[in-house]
C-alpha positions as CSV (number, residue, x, y, z in Angstrom):
1,X,-21.5,7.0,13.0
2,X,-21.3,3.5,13.9
3,X,-19.3,2.3,16.7
4,X,-17.3,-0.1,13.8
5,X,-16.4,3.6,11.5
6,X,-15.7,5.9,14.2
7,X,-12.9,3.2,15.7
8,X,-11.6,2.7,12.0
9,X,-11.7,6.3,11.5
10,X,-9.9,7.2,14.9
11,X,-7.5,4.7,13.8
12,X,-6.5,5.7,10.6
13,X,-6.2,9.5,12.2
14,X,-3.8,7.8,15.2
15,X,-1.9,5.3,13.4
16,X,-2.2,5.8,9.1
17,X,-2.5,10.0,9.1
18,X,1.3,11.6,8.9
19,X,1.9,15.5,8.7
20,X,4.9,17.1,7.3
21,X,5.8,17.3,3.5
22,X,5.4,14.6,1.3
23,X,5.5,14.1,-2.3
24,X,2.4,12.1,-3.9
25,X,2.0,9.6,-6.3
26,X,1.4,12.6,-8.9
27,X,4.7,14.3,-7.8
28,X,2.4,16.7,-6.4
29,X,3.5,18.2,-2.9
30,X,1.0,17.7,0.1
31,X,1.1,18.2,3.8
32,X,-0.3,15.0,4.9
33,X,0.1,11.6,3.7
34,X,-2.2,8.6,4.5
35,X,-0.6,5.0,4.9
36,X,-4.1,3.2,5.4
37,X,-2.6,-0.4,5.3
38,X,-1.6,0.3,9.4
39,X,-5.3,0.3,9.9
40,X,-6.7,-2.1,7.4
41,X,-4.1,-5.0,8.2
42,X,-3.9,-3.8,11.8
43,X,-5.9,-6.7,13.4
44,X,-7.7,-4.5,16.1
45,X,-9.4,-3.1,12.9
46,X,-9.5,-5.5,10.2
47,X,-12.4,-6.9,11.0
48,X,-14.5,-3.4,11.4
49,X,-12.8,-2.3,7.9
50,X,-14.2,-5.1,5.9
51,X,-17.5,-5.2,7.3
52,X,-17.6,-1.4,6.4
53,X,-16.3,-2.3,3.0
54,X,-19.0,-5.4,3.2
55,X,-21.8,-2.6,3.5
56,X,-21.1,-1.0,0.5
57,X,-20.5,-4.1,-2.1
58,X,-23.7,-5.1,-4.1
59,X,-25.1,-8.6,-3.2
60,X,-24.5,-9.4,-6.7
61,X,-20.9,-8.8,-6.9
62,X,-18.5,-12.2,-6.8
63,X,-15.1,-11.0,-6.2
64,X,-13.1,-8.2,-5.1
65,X,-9.7,-6.9,-6.0
66,X,-7.4,-4.5,-7.5
67,X,-3.9,-3.3,-8.1
68,X,-1.3,-4.9,-6.1
69,X,-0.4,-3.6,-3.3
70,X,-2.9,-1.0,-2.7
71,X,-6.1,-3.7,-3.0
72,X,-4.9,-6.3,-1.7
73,X,-5.4,-5.9,2.1
74,X,-8.7,-4.6,1.7
75,X,-9.6,-7.2,-0.8
76,X,-8.4,-10.5,0.9
77,X,-9.6,-9.6,4.1
78,X,-12.9,-8.4,3.3
79,X,-13.1,-11.5,1.2
80,X,-12.3,-13.4,4.3
81,X,-14.8,-11.6,6.6
82,X,-17.6,-12.5,3.8
83,X,-16.6,-16.1,4.2
84,X,-17.4,-16.2,7.3
85,X,-20.4,-14.6,7.1
86,X,-21.5,-17.1,4.5
87,X,-21.0,-14.6,1.7
88,X,-18.6,-15.7,-1.2
89,X,-16.4,-13.2,-2.9
90,X,-13.6,-14.6,-4.7
91,X,-10.2,-12.4,-4.4
92,X,-7.6,-11.0,-6.4
93,X,-4.6,-8.9,-7.6
94,X,-3.8,-7.2,-10.8
95,X,0.0,-7.3,-11.3
96,X,1.7,-3.9,-12.1
97,X,3.2,-5.6,-15.4
98,X,1.9,-8.9,-17.4
99,X,3.9,-11.9,-16.0
100,X,6.1,-13.6,-18.6
101,X,6.5,-17.0,-16.6
102,X,3.8,-19.4,-15.7
103,X,0.3,-18.8,-16.4
104,X,1.3,-15.2,-17.1
105,X,-1.3,-12.5,-17.5
106,X,-1.8,-9.7,-14.9
107,X,-4.9,-11.2,-12.5
108,X,-3.4,-13.6,-10.0
109,X,-5.9,-14.8,-7.9
110,X,-9.7,-16.5,-7.9
111,X,-11.1,-14.3,-11.0
112,X,-13.5,-16.0,-13.2
113,X,-14.5,-14.6,-16.8
114,X,-18.5,-13.6,-16.1
115,X,-17.8,-12.3,-12.8
116,X,-19.2,-9.2,-11.2
117,X,-16.2,-7.2,-10.1
118,X,-15.6,-4.6,-7.2
119,X,-12.3,-2.9,-7.4
120,X,-11.0,-1.7,-4.6
121,X,-7.9,0.4,-3.2
122,X,-6.9,1.5,0.2
123,X,-6.2,5.5,-0.7
124,X,-7.1,7.3,-3.8
125,X,-6.4,11.0,-4.9
126,X,-7.1,10.8,-8.6
127,X,-8.0,7.4,-9.0
128,X,-5.6,6.1,-11.8
129,X,-5.2,2.6,-10.0
130,X,-8.5,2.1,-9.4
131,X,-9.2,2.5,-13.3
132,X,-6.0,0.7,-14.6
133,X,-7.8,-2.2,-12.0
134,X,-10.7,-1.4,-13.7
135,X,-9.7,-1.7,-17.0
136,X,-7.6,-5.1,-17.1
137,X,-10.3,-6.9,-15.3
138,X,-12.7,-5.6,-17.8
139,X,-10.1,-7.0,-20.4
140,X,-10.3,-10.2,-18.7
141,X,-14.1,-10.6,-19.3
142,X,-15.3,-9.7,-15.9
143,X,-17.6,-6.6,-15.5
144,X,-16.9,-3.7,-12.9
145,X,-19.6,-3.1,-11.0
146,X,-18.1,-0.8,-8.3
147,X,-14.8,0.8,-7.4
148,X,-14.4,1.1,-3.4
149,X,-11.6,2.8,-1.7
150,X,-10.9,3.0,2.0
151,X,-10.2,6.9,1.8
152,X,-10.6,9.2,-1.0
153,X,-8.2,12.2,-0.2
154,X,-8.8,13.6,-3.7
155,X,-12.2,14.4,-4.5
156,X,-11.9,14.0,-8.1
157,X,-12.8,10.2,-8.5
158,X,-16.3,9.9,-8.5
159,X,-16.4,12.4,-11.4
160,X,-13.5,10.5,-13.4
161,X,-15.4,7.1,-12.9
162,X,-18.8,8.1,-14.0
163,X,-17.1,9.4,-17.3
164,X,-16.2,5.7,-17.5
165,X,-19.8,4.3,-16.5
166,X,-18.4,3.3,-13.3
167,X,-19.7,4.1,-9.9
168,X,-17.1,5.3,-7.1
169,X,-17.4,5.0,-3.4
170,X,-15.4,5.3,-0.7
171,X,-15.5,4.4,3.3
172,X,-14.0,8.1,4.5
173,X,-13.4,11.3,2.6
174,X,-10.2,13.8,3.2
175,X,-12.7,15.8,4.8
176,X,-13.8,12.9,7.5
177,X,-10.5,12.7,8.5
178,X,-10.3,16.8,8.7
179,X,-8.5,17.7,5.5
180,X,-9.1,19.7,2.6
181,X,-9.6,17.6,-0.8
182,X,-6.1,17.3,-2.6
183,X,-7.6,17.5,-5.9
184,X,-6.7,15.6,-9.2
């Protein structure tokens, strides 16, 4: 395991993982919760997170984003670090609802028709946010080339993504953090 990967894993365990009784977005109970934004947005690990994500992003990708708020930290930090390395990735957010004023729509940020897009998310269990963002991006006229999470706690997203012809990857699994998958 690389030094950066181990630093981020340790930070996730120390600052993002909580144990106790939680109700997940799906309504299911869980004995653990992860607020991975505590690691993604922390100054001591954000560059490492971005570097690890960049290692997984196809070279032909031109944009990164996903459903707000879960994708925002990872997308914007990764695009910023990429720019410092001479790699230009546009960053954007997918709004949860259509904006009814201004330019309207669900896309906010620098996404262009025809972009080759990585849809990202901080933590996924079932992958519904990733797929929702992928549908919006496709409807916008961009091509989704990868679904990429920082943490996969469910272990079912890959199969669901492949049913839609999409590829899924994650930096860390529940198993990497010492937990069983939560499932769908």
